[in-house]
Backbone of each chain as ProteinMPNN parsed JSONL, in Angstrom:
{"seq_chain_A": "GNSVTQMEGPVTLSEEAFLTINCTYTATGYPSLFWYVQYPGEGLQLLLKATKADDKGSNKGFEATYRKETTSFHLEKGSVQVSDSAVYFCALHNYGQNFVFGPGTRLSVLP", "coords_chain_A": {"N_chain_A": [[109.446, -37.701, -32.838], [107.358, -40.5, -34.19], [108.773, -43.235, -35.687], [109.83, -45.573, -38.049], [112.335, -48.193, -38.888], [113.841, -50.268, -41.312], [115.495, -53.058, -42.468], [117.716, -52.711, -45.474], [116.536, -53.655, -48.722], [117.023, -55.11, -51.911], [116.384, -58.436, -50.755], [117.376, -61.327, -51.364], [116.65, -64.757, -51.636], [116.833, -68.581, -51.668], [114.562, -70.871, -52.393], [113.047, -72.219, -49.526], [114.872, -71.476, -47.708], [115.809, -69.638, -44.755], [114.116, -66.857, -43.369], [114.858, -63.777, -42.306], [113.842, -60.465, -41.487], [114.827, -57.491, -40.386], [113.312, -55.107, -38.215], [113.132, -51.891, -36.574], [111.96, -49.789, -34.245], [110.899, -46.241, -33.338], [109.068, -44.6, -30.807], [106.864, -42.805, -28.986], [104.9, -43.825, -25.885], [102.992, -46.622, -25.972], [103.032, -48.454, -28.675], [101.061, -50.397, -31.103], [102.244, -52.909, -33.234], [103.051, -53.993, -36.525], [103.264, -56.08, -39.558], [103.029, -55.72, -42.907], [102.365, -56.974, -46.16], [102.998, -56.561, -49.756], [102.024, -57.403, -52.727], [103.118, -57.667, -55.984], [101.629, -54.927, -58.041], [99.332, -54.889, -56.064], [97.616, -53.689, -53.37], [98.016, -52.98, -49.665], [98.286, -55.825, -47.456], [97.428, -57.074, -44.422], [99.764, -58.909, -42.415], [100.737, -59.572, -40.084], [100.115, -58.992, -36.362], [101.052, -57.319, -33.262], [100.247, -56.257, -30.162], [101.159, -55.682, -27.733], [104.217, -55.476, -25.524], [106.299, -58.354, -25.739], [104.449, -59.887, -26.88], [103.526, -62.329, -29.566], [103.203, -62.141, -32.952], [101.679, -64.043, -35.482], [101.433, -65.892, -38.595], [100.734, -67.506, -41.602], [103.055, -69.056, -41.443], [104.888, -67.059, -41.022], [106.348, -65.235, -38.241], [106.485, -62.73, -35.61], [108.145, -60.897, -32.892], [107.28, -58.73, -30.522], [109.544, -56.799, -29.014], [110.127, -54.832, -26.505], [112.248, -54.104, -25.043], [114.416, -53.871, -26.898], [113.25, -52.255, -28.938], [112.186, -53.501, -31.292], [110.986, -55.655, -33.991], [111.243, -57.924, -35.496], [110.712, -59.824, -38.719], [110.413, -63.109, -39.159], [110.562, -66.092, -40.852], [110.705, -69.947, -41.189], [110.885, -71.215, -43.63], [110.965, -70.163, -46.802], [109.057, -69.527, -49.566], [108.506, -69.385, -53.19], [106.239, -67.905, -53.749], [106.218, -66.163, -51.46], [107.632, -64.084, -52.427], [107.806, -60.572, -52.508], [106.978, -57.146, -51.289], [107.646, -56.112, -48.004], [106.387, -54.463, -45.236], [107.115, -52.983, -42.291], [105.499, -51.655, -39.473], [104.042, -49.049, -37.216], [101.597, -47.992, -34.948], [100.056, -45.804, -32.76], [97.546, -45.283, -30.487], [95.122, -42.933, -31.485], [96.813, -41.706, -33.166], [98.114, -41.536, -36.637], [99.106, -44.291, -38.779], [102.499, -45.303, -38.815], [104.697, -45.929, -41.458], [107.588, -48.223, -42.388], [110.246, -48.163, -44.716], [109.861, -50.382, -46.193], [110.937, -53.628, -47.367], [112.065, -55.567, -50.002], [111.472, -58.893, -50.994], [112.941, -61.549, -52.665], [112.197, -64.857, -53.782], [114.04, -67.454, -54.91], [113.463, -70.267, -57.213]], "CA_chain_A": [[108.324, -38.293, -33.553], [107.443, -42.084, -34.394], [109.656, -43.713, -36.975], [110.333, -47.065, -38.207], [113.557, -48.67, -39.667], [113.706, -51.461, -41.686], [116.957, -53.552, -43.029], [117.451, -52.379, -46.692], [116.674, -54.711, -49.569], [116.176, -56.329, -51.951], [116.703, -59.757, -49.918], [117.448, -62.6, -52.446], [116.827, -66.216, -50.999], [116.585, -69.828, -52.297], [113.232, -71.529, -51.722], [113.246, -73.372, -48.122], [115.872, -70.696, -46.864], [115.204, -69.005, -43.451], [114.173, -65.501, -43.639], [114.773, -62.614, -41.17], [113.802, -59.161, -42.08], [114.945, -56.69, -39.191], [112.675, -53.693, -38.141], [113.116, -51.279, -35.322], [111.029, -48.442, -34.298], [111.039, -45.293, -32.227], [107.812, -44.092, -30.523], [106.271, -42.669, -27.563], [103.886, -44.418, -25.495], [103.127, -48.16, -26.246], [102.37, -48.682, -30.088], [100.914, -51.551, -31.638], [103.164, -53.273, -34.39], [102.344, -54.505, -37.634], [103.879, -56.262, -40.644], [101.969, -55.714, -43.813], [102.913, -57.29, -47.247], [102.471, -55.988, -50.738], [102.47, -58.254, -53.9], [103.225, -56.67, -57.4], [100.354, -54.483, -58.349], [98.368, -54.785, -55.139], [97.566, -52.865, -52.171], [98.769, -53.787, -48.531], [97.59, -57.209, -46.732], [97.96, -57.445, -42.995], [100.529, -60.13, -42.445], [100.621, -60.057, -38.54], [100.307, -57.802, -35.524], [101.153, -57.558, -31.765], [99.737, -55.062, -29.604], [101.849, -55.199, -26.309], [105.584, -56.148, -25.315], [106.576, -59.733, -25.67], [103.433, -60.623, -27.748], [104.122, -62.947, -30.859], [102.232, -62.168, -33.975], [102.017, -65.291, -36.367], [100.43, -65.912, -39.627], [101.182, -68.315, -42.925], [104.245, -69.4, -41.222], [105.718, -65.893, -40.547], [106.092, -64.54, -37.119], [107.508, -61.709, -35.269], [107.769, -60.74, -31.33], [107.264, -57.539, -29.974], [110.521, -56.646, -28.122], [110.108, -53.432, -26.253], [113.718, -53.552, -24.663], [115.321, -53.816, -27.967], [112.575, -51.782, -29.59], [112.29, -54.268, -32.682], [109.802, -56.326, -34.218], [111.835, -58.712, -36.722], [109.988, -60.812, -39.044], [110.962, -64.34, -39.363], [109.909, -67.558, -41.529], [111.584, -70.881, -41.312], [111.196, -71.854, -44.76], [110.167, -69.225, -47.76], [108.318, -70.202, -51.023], [108.442, -68.502, -54.219], [104.95, -67.236, -53.768], [106.375, -65.11, -50.827], [108.182, -62.892, -53.026], [106.564, -59.293, -52.171], [107.633, -56.011, -50.566], [107.122, -56.293, -46.568], [106.503, -53.056, -44.659], [106.875, -52.77, -40.841], [104.479, -50.477, -39.137], [103.393, -48.975, -35.852], [100.334, -47.321, -34.652], [99.675, -45.504, -31.703], [95.982, -44.921, -30.357], [95.045, -41.549, -31.453], [97.726, -41.292, -34.421], [98.019, -42.504, -37.765], [100.029, -45.429, -38.929], [103.695, -44.892, -39.652], [105.443, -47.302, -42.027], [109.05, -48.263, -42.806], [110.251, -47.922, -46.184], [109.793, -51.56, -47.016], [111.95, -54.578, -47.8], [111.733, -56.165, -51.181], [111.83, -60.174, -51.166], [112.623, -62.376, -53.908], [112.648, -65.956, -53.563], [114.299, -68.033, -56.372], [113.061, -71.744, -57.09]], "C_chain_A": [[108.334, -39.848, -33.758], [108.076, -42.34, -35.708], [109.657, -45.23, -36.844], [111.527, -47.337, -39.3], [113.546, -50.093, -40.211], [115.157, -51.802, -42.447], [116.571, -53.084, -44.79], [117.492, -53.815, -47.534], [117.299, -54.257, -50.739], [117.078, -57.559, -51.071], [116.306, -60.803, -51.042], [117.437, -63.937, -51.77], [116.47, -67.161, -51.918], [115.401, -70.278, -51.655], [113.902, -72.477, -50.661], [114.258, -72.642, -47.443], [114.878, -70.015, -45.486], [115.345, -67.546, -43.753], [114.199, -64.657, -42.303], [114.655, -61.312, -41.912], [113.742, -58.136, -40.704], [114.179, -55.261, -39.284], [112.738, -53.224, -36.65], [112.419, -50.016, -35.271], [111.442, -47.484, -33.017], [109.611, -44.604, -32.168], [107.387, -43.905, -29.096], [105.273, -43.438, -27.113], [104.277, -45.929, -25.765], [102.381, -48.432, -27.69], [102.114, -50.092, -30.111], [101.968, -51.938, -33.034], [102.695, -54.119, -35.189], [103.507, -54.901, -38.819], [102.767, -56.268, -41.699], [103.038, -56.243, -45.078], [102.157, -56.943, -48.586], [102.867, -56.807, -52.046], [102.333, -57.223, -54.973], [101.93, -56.239, -57.671], [99.09, -54.294, -57.389], [98.486, -53.705, -53.977], [98.178, -53.498, -50.953], [97.68, -54.708, -48.141], [98.187, -56.854, -45.428], [98.534, -58.753, -42.908], [100.332, -60.656, -40.889], [100.434, -58.876, -37.828], [100.608, -58.189, -34.135], [100.972, -56.145, -31.219], [100.571, -54.653, -28.275], [103.255, -56.089, -26.423], [105.358, -57.564, -25.027], [105.25, -60.533, -26.411], [104.149, -61.066, -28.844], [102.948, -62.863, -31.865], [102.835, -63.484, -34.978], [101.016, -65.272, -37.486], [101.15, -66.485, -40.933], [102.551, -68.596, -42.673], [105.32, -68.184, -40.935], [105.292, -65.578, -39.111], [107.071, -63.444, -36.606], [107.113, -61.416, -33.778], [108.204, -59.483, -31.023], [108.262, -57.314, -28.881], [110.656, -55.236, -27.598], [111.462, -53.184, -25.678], [114.561, -53.277, -25.535], [114.52, -52.497, -29.178], [112.727, -52.233, -31.16], [111.219, -55.222, -32.749], [110.343, -57.131, -35.648], [110.927, -59.604, -37.173], [110.748, -61.99, -39.58], [110.053, -65.366, -40.255], [111.062, -68.418, -41.625], [112.033, -71.256, -42.563], [110.486, -70.997, -45.874], [110.034, -70.03, -48.987], [108.493, -69.187, -51.842], [107.448, -67.681, -54.068], [104.903, -66.018, -52.512], [107.158, -64.052, -51.069], [107.164, -61.569, -52.81], [107.623, -58.413, -51.622], [106.932, -56.221, -49.032], [107.37, -54.921, -45.857], [106.147, -53.305, -43.208], [106.367, -51.476, -40.482], [103.912, -50.179, -37.751], [102.346, -48.131, -35.869], [100.19, -47.255, -33.239], [98.268, -45.1, -31.617], [96.022, -43.419, -30.562], [95.762, -40.9, -32.698], [97.447, -42.024, -35.426], [99.22, -43.491, -37.776], [101.272, -44.934, -39.424], [104.331, -46.137, -40.079], [107.053, -47.029, -42.098], [109.053, -48.134, -44.195], [110.059, -49.297, -47.132], [111.03, -52.343, -47.423], [111.44, -55.547, -48.877], [112.229, -57.663, -51.104], [111.727, -60.681, -52.429], [113.329, -63.639, -53.308], [112.738, -66.823, -54.781], [113.996, -69.562, -56.011], [114.39, -72.657, -56.933]], "O_chain_A": [[109.375, -40.438, -33.47], [107.854, -41.645, -36.699], [109.524, -45.914, -35.83], [111.594, -46.756, -40.383], [113.226, -51.022, -39.469], [115.84, -50.908, -42.946], [115.435, -53.111, -45.263], [118.168, -54.801, -47.24], [118.002, -53.247, -50.761], [118.284, -57.479, -50.835], [115.177, -61.026, -51.479], [118.527, -64.183, -51.252], [115.858, -66.817, -52.929], [115.226, -70.091, -50.451], [114.877, -73.218, -50.785], [114.627, -73.211, -46.416], [113.656, -69.959, -45.346], [116.348, -67.031, -44.246], [113.516, -64.986, -41.333], [115.351, -61.111, -42.908], [112.699, -58.032, -40.059], [114.362, -54.445, -40.187], [112.472, -53.952, -35.693], [112.338, -49.272, -36.249], [112.082, -47.814, -32.018], [109.048, -44.138, -33.158], [107.55, -44.735, -28.202], [104.572, -43.863, -28.031], [105.414, -46.399, -25.791], [101.163, -48.607, -27.714], [102.698, -50.909, -29.399], [102.353, -51.013, -33.749], [101.954, -55.014, -34.782], [104.492, -54.185, -39.0], [101.673, -56.764, -41.428], [104.247, -56.013, -45.047], [100.928, -56.993, -48.637], [104.055, -56.832, -52.367], [101.65, -56.201, -54.926], [101.028, -57.071, -57.573], [98.058, -53.72, -57.736], [99.476, -52.99, -53.821], [98.846, -54.517, -51.125], [96.483, -54.532, -48.368], [99.322, -56.386, -45.342], [97.873, -59.717, -43.294], [99.919, -61.761, -40.535], [100.531, -57.79, -38.399], [100.43, -59.363, -33.812], [101.437, -55.116, -31.71], [100.626, -53.499, -27.847], [103.422, -57.075, -27.141], [104.477, -57.983, -24.276], [105.197, -61.763, -26.419], [105.183, -60.507, -29.21], [101.875, -63.428, -31.652], [104.007, -63.808, -35.168], [99.918, -64.728, -37.368], [102.166, -65.896, -41.304], [103.329, -68.415, -43.61], [106.491, -68.434, -40.649], [104.111, -65.628, -38.766], [108.204, -63.269, -37.054], [105.962, -61.627, -33.394], [109.367, -59.125, -31.212], [107.879, -57.626, -27.754], [111.318, -54.451, -28.277], [111.888, -52.036, -25.8], [115.493, -52.524, -25.254], [115.169, -51.958, -30.075], [113.236, -51.548, -32.047], [110.596, -55.587, -31.752], [109.829, -56.894, -36.741], [110.273, -60.241, -36.347], [111.654, -61.828, -40.397], [108.826, -65.284, -40.222], [112.169, -68.023, -41.992], [113.199, -71.579, -42.788], [109.264, -71.139, -45.867], [110.74, -70.976, -49.337], [108.643, -68.063, -51.363], [107.752, -66.506, -54.273], [104.013, -65.173, -52.426], [107.421, -63.188, -50.233], [105.942, -61.623, -52.945], [108.808, -58.714, -51.482], [105.73, -56.477, -48.956], [108.461, -54.355, -45.919], [105.05, -53.769, -42.896], [106.684, -50.413, -41.015], [103.317, -51.084, -37.165], [102.173, -47.478, -36.899], [100.176, -48.25, -32.514], [97.755, -44.585, -32.61], [96.81, -42.708, -29.938], [95.424, -39.819, -33.182], [96.711, -43.008, -35.363], [100.128, -43.488, -36.944], [101.253, -44.177, -40.395], [104.507, -47.14, -39.388], [107.626, -45.954, -41.921], [108.015, -48.006, -44.843], [110.085, -49.346, -48.361], [112.053, -51.76, -47.782], [110.469, -56.268, -48.647], [113.455, -57.774, -51.147], [110.805, -60.458, -53.214], [114.386, -63.718, -52.682], [111.802, -66.968, -55.568], [114.184, -70.059, -54.9], [114.29, -73.878, -56.82]]}, "seq_chain_B": "ETGVTQSPTHLIKTRGQQVTLRCSSQSGHNTVSWYQQALGQGPQFIFQYYREEENGRGNFPPRFSGLQFPNYSSELNVNALELDDSALYLCASSLASWGSNYGYTFGSGTRLTVV", "coords_chain_B": {"N_chain_B": [[81.365, -60.332, -46.528], [82.457, -57.162, -47.523], [85.295, -55.732, -49.021], [87.69, -53.068, -48.985], [87.185, -50.76, -51.572], [88.751, -49.105, -54.378], [88.546, -46.629, -56.719], [89.667, -44.778, -59.727], [91.737, -47.783, -61.054], [94.041, -47.21, -62.114], [95.23, -44.172, -63.487], [96.209, -41.35, -65.623], [97.133, -38.197, -65.674], [97.801, -34.602, -66.441], [100.109, -32.197, -65.534], [99.306, -29.71, -63.327], [96.317, -30.17, -63.636], [93.34, -31.212, -62.025], [92.439, -33.821, -59.889], [90.335, -36.567, -58.931], [89.702, -39.076, -56.563], [88.462, -42.377, -55.429], [86.853, -44.009, -52.903], [85.352, -46.902, -51.298], [84.566, -47.772, -48.378], [85.035, -50.553, -46.179], [82.26, -52.622, -45.319], [80.448, -51.192, -42.485], [82.504, -49.749, -41.658], [83.345, -46.745, -40.194], [85.478, -44.99, -40.469], [87.917, -43.526, -42.502], [90.964, -43.535, -43.817], [93.68, -41.755, -45.752], [96.592, -42.55, -47.912], [99.792, -41.978, -49.249], [101.899, -43.595, -51.335], [104.806, -43.294, -52.668], [106.959, -44.53, -55.36], [109.017, -47.362, -54.417], [109.052, -46.634, -51.793], [107.515, -46.263, -48.119], [104.069, -46.075, -47.409], [102.7, -43.046, -46.701], [100.994, -40.827, -44.492], [98.152, -38.924, -45.326], [95.598, -37.919, -44.502], [92.649, -38.115, -42.235], [89.38, -39.224, -42.038], [86.618, -39.303, -39.993], [83.477, -40.15, -39.232], [82.371, -38.118, -41.24], [83.963, -35.968, -40.771], [87.119, -34.203, -40.979], [89.677, -35.51, -39.158], [92.592, -35.73, -38.695], [95.661, -34.88, -40.048], [98.433, -35.363, -42.266], [101.661, -34.198, -43.294], [100.859, -32.716, -45.811], [100.272, -30.309, -48.331], [97.622, -27.948, -48.57], [96.297, -28.219, -50.972], [95.747, -31.098, -51.173], [92.788, -32.525, -50.415], [89.636, -33.521, -49.049], [86.819, -35.724, -48.702], [84.173, -37.147, -46.835], [81.273, -39.192, -46.887], [77.83, -39.635, -45.926], [77.311, -42.356, -46.322], [79.813, -43.37, -45.68], [81.812, -43.536, -47.68], [84.569, -42.33, -49.53], [86.411, -39.553, -50.929], [89.373, -38.629, -52.432], [90.73, -35.581, -53.187], [93.07, -33.789, -55.403], [94.422, -30.869, -56.292], [95.846, -28.623, -58.88], [98.101, -30.364, -60.087], [101.358, -32.001, -59.489], [104.265, -33.096, -60.701], [105.538, -34.683, -58.84], [103.487, -35.759, -57.428], [102.741, -38.079, -58.599], [101.957, -41.155, -57.798], [101.077, -44.316, -55.608], [98.007, -44.264, -54.329], [96.481, -44.987, -51.473], [93.746, -46.275, -49.701], [92.419, -46.614, -46.472], [90.335, -48.182, -44.238], [88.577, -47.993, -41.143], [86.776, -49.648, -37.981], [86.489, -47.835, -36.029], [87.547, -44.617, -34.836], [91.008, -44.101, -35.132], [91.224, -46.359, -33.485], [93.356, -48.901, -33.052], [93.143, -51.415, -32.333], [91.069, -52.479, -33.768], [91.608, -52.72, -36.235], [92.775, -51.955, -39.511], [91.752, -51.943, -42.704], [92.971, -52.318, -46.037], [92.665, -50.848, -49.338], [93.32, -51.791, -52.827], [94.439, -49.725, -53.726], [95.026, -46.779, -56.065], [96.766, -46.042, -58.689], [98.462, -43.18, -59.789], [99.55, -41.339, -62.174], [101.257, -38.465, -63.192], [101.961, -36.445, -65.938]], "CA_chain_B": [[81.956, -59.055, -46.101], [83.025, -56.598, -48.697], [86.56, -55.097, -48.347], [87.777, -51.751, -49.354], [87.335, -50.873, -52.973], [89.16, -47.978, -54.747], [88.606, -46.235, -58.032], [90.066, -45.748, -60.7], [92.917, -48.322, -60.528], [95.207, -46.466, -62.941], [94.838, -42.639, -64.068], [97.325, -40.491, -66.055], [96.793, -36.818, -65.707], [98.754, -33.69, -66.858], [100.653, -31.369, -64.347], [98.199, -28.63, -63.386], [95.076, -30.824, -63.742], [92.809, -31.776, -60.86], [92.11, -35.44, -59.789], [89.45, -37.12, -57.892], [90.025, -40.521, -56.267], [87.191, -42.747, -54.78], [87.23, -45.25, -51.996], [84.354, -47.225, -50.681], [85.002, -48.555, -47.041], [84.32, -52.132, -45.701], [80.959, -52.571, -44.424], [80.361, -51.12, -41.201], [83.542, -49.185, -41.115], [83.054, -45.362, -40.242], [86.638, -44.191, -40.424], [88.942, -43.742, -43.515], [92.514, -42.933, -44.097], [94.255, -41.782, -46.997], [98.053, -42.703, -47.668], [100.335, -41.694, -50.463], [102.978, -44.308, -51.525], [105.774, -42.988, -53.812], [107.735, -45.66, -55.672], [110.004, -47.501, -53.777], [108.939, -45.875, -50.524], [106.535, -46.858, -47.508], [103.058, -45.124, -47.469], [102.74, -41.757, -46.009], [99.771, -40.427, -44.045], [97.697, -37.873, -45.892], [94.384, -37.41, -43.652], [91.665, -39.241, -42.013], [88.012, -38.707, -41.821], [85.651, -39.787, -38.859], [82.091, -39.544, -39.3], [82.28, -37.155, -42.214], [85.026, -34.93, -40.515], [88.515, -34.625, -40.896], [90.17, -35.537, -37.525], [93.728, -35.712, -38.632], [96.144, -34.592, -41.278], [99.756, -35.271, -42.179], [102.416, -33.09, -43.758], [100.657, -32.293, -47.012], [99.626, -29.13, -48.523], [96.093, -27.751, -48.621], [95.635, -28.719, -52.402], [95.164, -32.195, -50.943], [91.618, -32.274, -49.883], [88.979, -34.934, -48.964], [85.313, -35.616, -48.405], [83.763, -38.377, -46.514], [79.847, -39.184, -47.336], [76.95, -40.351, -45.002], [77.521, -44.067, -46.186], [81.343, -43.543, -45.262], [82.746, -43.505, -48.778], [85.305, -41.152, -49.382], [87.009, -39.034, -52.008], [90.587, -37.591, -52.25], [90.89, -34.611, -54.515], [94.179, -33.211, -55.472], [94.446, -29.795, -57.361], [97.229, -28.283, -59.28], [98.86, -31.773, -60.009], [102.647, -31.688, -59.886], [105.041, -34.466, -61.2], [105.988, -35.595, -57.635], [102.447, -36.311, -57.013], [102.718, -39.414, -59.118], [102.204, -42.261, -56.636], [99.956, -45.308, -55.518], [97.168, -43.649, -53.349], [95.897, -46.106, -50.493], [92.682, -45.707, -48.835], [92.111, -47.786, -45.526], [89.062, -48.252, -43.418], [88.407, -49.003, -39.955], [85.592, -49.492, -37.358], [86.682, -46.853, -34.756], [88.592, -43.63, -35.173], [92.4, -44.347, -34.438], [91.321, -47.636, -32.851], [94.132, -49.962, -33.879], [92.628, -52.972, -31.958], [89.901, -52.778, -34.489], [92.372, -53.148, -37.316], [92.628, -51.317, -40.6], [91.655, -52.763, -43.972], [93.472, -51.353, -46.982], [92.33, -51.081, -50.604], [94.43, -52.205, -53.571], [95.119, -48.491, -54.448], [95.144, -46.102, -57.347], [98.147, -45.58, -59.335], [98.281, -41.901, -60.399], [100.782, -40.897, -63.149], [101.241, -36.976, -63.479], [102.871, -36.257, -66.874]], "C_chain_B": [[82.727, -58.544, -47.159], [84.279, -55.894, -48.053], [86.529, -53.777, -48.94], [88.135, -51.664, -50.901], [87.81, -49.363, -53.433], [88.972, -47.797, -56.277], [89.09, -45.116, -58.494], [91.292, -46.595, -60.301], [94.149, -47.76, -61.11], [94.539, -45.042, -63.34], [96.41, -42.034, -64.313], [96.664, -39.021, -66.129], [98.004, -35.769, -65.938], [98.829, -32.728, -65.686], [99.746, -30.167, -64.578], [96.793, -28.738, -63.353], [94.679, -31.137, -62.334], [92.456, -33.192, -61.032], [91.207, -35.734, -58.679], [89.516, -38.493, -57.757], [88.882, -41.147, -55.431], [87.736, -43.902, -54.042], [85.864, -45.512, -51.447], [84.931, -48.228, -49.553], [84.316, -49.904, -47.066], [83.248, -51.727, -45.047], [81.137, -52.081, -43.087], [81.502, -50.349, -40.697], [83.078, -47.705, -41.325], [84.211, -44.348, -40.448], [87.419, -44.656, -41.721], [89.98, -42.97, -43.55], [93.122, -43.025, -45.646], [95.839, -41.865, -46.963], [98.553, -42.455, -49.208], [101.668, -42.609, -50.466], [103.939, -44.205, -52.815], [106.648, -44.355, -54.204], [108.753, -45.982, -54.751], [109.89, -47.147, -52.227], [107.599, -46.601, -49.697], [105.45, -45.632, -47.726], [103.243, -44.089, -46.52], [101.433, -41.172, -45.725], [99.251, -39.185, -44.492], [96.695, -36.989, -45.003], [93.658, -38.529, -43.431], [90.509, -38.641, -41.687], [87.149, -39.811, -41.032], [84.258, -39.254, -39.026], [81.951, -38.351, -40.009], [83.226, -35.677, -41.917], [86.174, -35.198, -40.353], [89.219, -34.414, -39.374], [91.592, -35.895, -37.583], [94.406, -35.541, -39.995], [97.865, -34.78, -41.003], [100.313, -34.138, -43.087], [101.978, -33.109, -45.296], [99.864, -30.998, -47.151], [98.263, -28.933, -48.845], [95.429, -28.315, -50.152], [95.389, -30.24, -52.49], [94.072, -32.144, -50.07], [90.645, -33.792, -50.012], [87.653, -34.633, -48.565], [85.018, -37.187, -47.836], [82.122, -38.327, -46.352], [79.133, -39.958, -46.172], [77.221, -41.742, -44.96], [78.801, -44.473, -46.002], [82.113, -43.631, -46.479], [83.348, -42.492, -48.638], [85.92, -40.768, -50.803], [88.295, -38.372, -51.588], [90.627, -36.708, -53.438], [92.343, -33.852, -54.223], [94.199, -32.096, -56.42], [95.836, -29.348, -57.69], [98.367, -29.358, -59.249], [100.207, -31.405, -60.387], [103.017, -33.004, -60.087], [105.158, -35.366, -59.933], [104.587, -36.113, -56.914], [102.169, -37.744, -57.635], [103.176, -40.607, -57.992], [101.072, -43.247, -56.641], [99.308, -44.574, -54.43], [96.285, -44.807, -52.924], [94.83, -45.38, -49.647], [92.537, -46.945, -47.675], [90.897, -47.35, -44.508], [89.011, -48.913, -42.271], [87.074, -48.823, -39.199], [85.436, -48.271, -36.468], [87.891, -45.795, -35.272], [89.837, -43.621, -34.424], [92.255, -45.437, -33.661], [92.369, -48.651, -33.354], [93.608, -51.444, -33.488], [91.466, -53.343, -32.876], [90.495, -53.258, -35.793], [91.815, -52.318, -38.502], [92.671, -52.127, -41.94], [91.983, -51.659, -45.108], [93.007, -51.787, -48.352], [93.436, -51.353, -51.451], [95.134, -50.693, -54.29], [94.7, -48.004, -55.878], [96.386, -45.622, -57.715], [97.907, -44.386, -60.184], [99.646, -41.739, -60.95], [100.577, -39.512, -63.543], [102.429, -36.987, -64.692], [103.148, -34.83, -67.504]], "O_chain_B": [[83.569, -59.241, -47.725], [84.341, -55.545, -46.874], [85.471, -53.33, -49.384], [89.068, -52.268, -51.431], [87.257, -48.421, -52.866], [89.22, -48.733, -57.037], [89.014, -44.201, -57.674], [91.913, -46.24, -59.3], [95.228, -47.887, -60.532], [93.318, -44.947, -63.471], [97.409, -42.143, -63.601], [95.599, -38.89, -66.731], [99.139, -36.121, -65.617], [97.862, -32.464, -64.971], [99.464, -29.697, -65.68], [96.054, -27.781, -63.122], [95.553, -31.32, -61.486], [92.212, -33.699, -62.127], [91.328, -35.179, -57.587], [89.398, -39.177, -58.774], [88.314, -40.356, -54.678], [88.709, -44.593, -54.344], [85.172, -44.548, -51.122], [85.595, -49.239, -49.781], [83.353, -50.268, -47.74], [83.18, -50.727, -44.333], [82.07, -52.595, -42.47], [81.623, -50.204, -39.481], [82.524, -47.366, -42.371], [84.027, -43.138, -40.575], [87.575, -45.841, -42.016], [89.91, -41.762, -43.321], [93.078, -43.958, -46.448], [96.407, -41.286, -46.038], [97.85, -42.69, -50.191], [102.508, -42.36, -49.601], [103.825, -44.93, -53.803], [106.956, -45.152, -53.318], [109.403, -45.067, -54.245], [110.828, -47.492, -51.509], [106.788, -47.314, -50.288], [105.77, -44.505, -48.102], [103.956, -44.29, -45.536], [100.695, -40.99, -46.694], [99.873, -38.209, -44.073], [96.813, -35.784, -44.78], [93.759, -39.606, -44.018], [90.53, -37.573, -41.076], [87.034, -40.979, -41.403], [83.975, -38.058, -38.958], [81.378, -37.443, -39.408], [83.215, -34.644, -42.586], [86.532, -36.198, -39.73], [89.245, -33.395, -38.683], [92.006, -36.411, -36.545], [93.855, -35.975, -41.006], [98.467, -34.485, -39.97], [99.581, -33.272, -43.566], [102.83, -33.559, -46.063], [99.005, -30.625, -46.352], [97.711, -29.852, -49.451], [94.282, -28.728, -50.323], [94.944, -30.745, -53.52], [94.294, -31.732, -48.932], [90.824, -34.77, -50.737], [87.311, -33.526, -48.149], [85.534, -38.2, -48.31], [81.676, -37.401, -45.674], [79.741, -40.812, -45.526], [77.362, -42.358, -43.903], [79.106, -45.662, -46.094], [83.304, -43.843, -46.253], [82.989, -41.646, -47.819], [85.923, -41.586, -51.723], [88.362, -37.668, -50.581], [90.555, -37.156, -54.583], [92.695, -33.423, -53.124], [93.941, -32.465, -57.565], [96.818, -29.598, -56.991], [99.367, -29.265, -58.538], [100.416, -30.671, -61.353], [102.314, -33.959, -59.757], [104.922, -36.573, -59.957], [104.643, -36.821, -55.908], [101.351, -38.482, -57.086], [104.281, -40.87, -57.517], [100.18, -43.152, -57.484], [100.059, -44.215, -53.524], [95.552, -45.459, -53.668], [94.925, -44.292, -49.078], [92.55, -48.123, -48.033], [90.701, -46.194, -44.133], [89.284, -50.108, -42.16], [86.267, -47.992, -39.617], [84.333, -47.781, -36.226], [88.888, -46.099, -35.927], [89.87, -43.225, -33.259], [93.256, -45.639, -32.973], [91.943, -49.296, -34.312], [93.67, -52.424, -34.23], [90.93, -54.445, -32.755], [89.92, -54.149, -36.418], [90.626, -52.003, -38.554], [93.599, -52.901, -42.178], [91.512, -50.523, -45.179], [92.934, -52.994, -48.583], [94.555, -51.198, -50.961], [96.047, -50.615, -55.111], [94.131, -48.725, -56.698], [97.002, -44.81, -57.024], [97.23, -44.491, -61.206], [100.685, -41.956, -60.326], [99.63, -39.338, -64.31], [103.565, -37.42, -64.5], [104.006, -34.696, -68.376]]}, "name": "protein", "num_of_chains": 2, "seq": "GNSVTQMEGPVTLSEEAFLTINCTYTATGYPSLFWYVQYPGEGLQLLLKATKADDKGSNKGFEATYRKETTSFHLEKGSVQVSDSAVYFCALHNYGQNFVFGPGTRLSVLPETGVTQSPTHLIKTRGQQVTLRCSSQSGHNTVSWYQQALGQGPQFIFQYYREEENGRGNFPPRFSGLQFPNYSSELNVNALELDDSALYLCASSLASWGSNYGYTFGSGTRLTVV"}
């Protein structure tokens, strides 16, 4: 079946540090890949997505590249801010099936 | 353009009781999915409704049931509540059944606590 694995958190960084959150997946077919963010007490917000191999999704300084050869979709940001503190979920979606989410990675950014 | 609205935001129920959670889809969206997010975990798929019919279900027992209405709003019903049902319940709507290119919009969720 389909599954998503993320690096375990929590991840604690200082403001302006470089961020990488690893995500790998197992899936049949050609899924679309997503990163969602969840701020405290809120639901999920779509951060970025990529629908085919070698696509790069980007938004708000975050980016991730769909790597089919390594089945990965790592999230990166060059300079994090305190306001980026949240839980980040990697997810995949195959047409005709439901979303499959990873367990989430909590990010804390210190001033 | 309105987003996905869920009610109530918080709820406390006693073990064995029944609960109904509600979701108003984003305008124009005809598909709604429900997910359960236990504390510290990723969301798990419960079921999906497309044009008032259930067209997909995850690994949840029959005491989890749902409805979708002609205006595409939806309800999630849980009978015989158990302590492990305590979680954040998320509703997501989309324009087309299973169509990922159209995107899914998530609500803020209902936090259910079973005591």
